[in-house]
Phi, psi and omega in degrees: 000128183202182177064218186295337180288331184255319187089171183278148179296136177246134175254112181261132182236134181220149170257128185239119177275128179238121179297140177071012176292126182293150180305331182294340181257003176300127180087004177302135183246126178248139173243133184243124173234149181203164171050062181283324181048055182282098184217012181087355182233313192268353177216121180281157176297326179296314180295319179296316179298319179296319181294317179295316179297319180294320177297312181297326180295332179285347180053058188285155171282327183209137174254136182237129181242135184238039162099175185056061177283330178238181180250283179246311179273124181284350186305320182296350182299330181293319177290320179298320181301323178297324178289314183293342177297341180282347179296135182244138174197153184293320187247017173095200184226131173247145185215152166238169180259157176249179183298325180289339180280352183232017189283344175244163185302322184258003186296313185301315181294318181296314182294314181298316182296318181296319178291321179298323182295335179261011175090010177281132179272101182276119185255113178239094188058049184224148175252132178241159183229053180295336180259009182100171186292343184283344179218084179294148172252115183261124177246120185260152172299157180296145185301327184271359179279167177278001184245017177280094177226089184289336188302309180297332180285308182295332181292345179285345184256143172301140185304330184263009181277132176293153179199154172252133182244128176258121181212117188305313187265122182296342177303336182295340182301330181299309181285337182281359180298338182286352177237161174289128174224104182288324179207113172260130177248126182222172177215241169078318188272346188058022181072004185096341181067310175249115185240135176264113185307132180086350183239319178119191183300138181299324181299320180291317184290324186266353182307315180295340184251015186303321183293341181266354182265124180307139183304320177301328180283331181301325183291346180268002176242105185307134174074000183293318184297325182230040187300324180289335177281330179290307180201147178274318185267076178295342176292347177256025189294335180199158173079199185276142177213138173262120180240102190064233177268357185266159178241139179226142171240129180250115182279139181287350176081173181253322181285157184222123173277154173297147008271004177128194182248148176218120184054036184206066187292152174297154185214157157242152186236138182241125180242128173253122185270135177225166180276000000 
């Protein structure tokens, strides 16, 4: 997917203050990519190359991936892994899986193994320390899996310890309020793909009127037919959100479902951490 259906890649940059961040991590740069849907249709080679080049140009300390590398068939993950091997960062790459990465019986193993072979640290209810013990990276199982149990994972950390949480589906932010989350990174929604400026994703706005919209037209609004199954909190479809005391950023992703994007360009996100 490329050209007018996808729109041009956007690089979003933010400075994020994290309480108790040690001085040694001041200025740490994170790059976040998500929802590639590498299947020969939903992500062009041009867009993927641009995203990898843009990430490398930022000279990140750590690259973070939050799922949906493939769509239905896991086979393309092997080719995608060869592309992602070009990603550069000082402390490596951490990743979680999305719902599309586990939709078949063998998908999770195939996707995880392919990423592991290129040195990506796939976190499935696991805590990693690529930046040292002072800033753990928590990677949760996908929300729709039978293994989404954040409590045993979060309980491994002292309550007052700062942490970054990777969770594909932004709906998880609701339940994660009981723990400290300095920065949650999510994707899954593609930002809604079709956004009405000043109002938000079309799926959220039109959901109450879905029964009055002719079915042929519904297919032209991404996620409208099954919007409640995709995500409950469409108000969290993209950008920054405060959920209780926690902060979450939802990346619009790189892949694009038909009929395309409108006022919702694909993105990579760059976070610079400060105290």
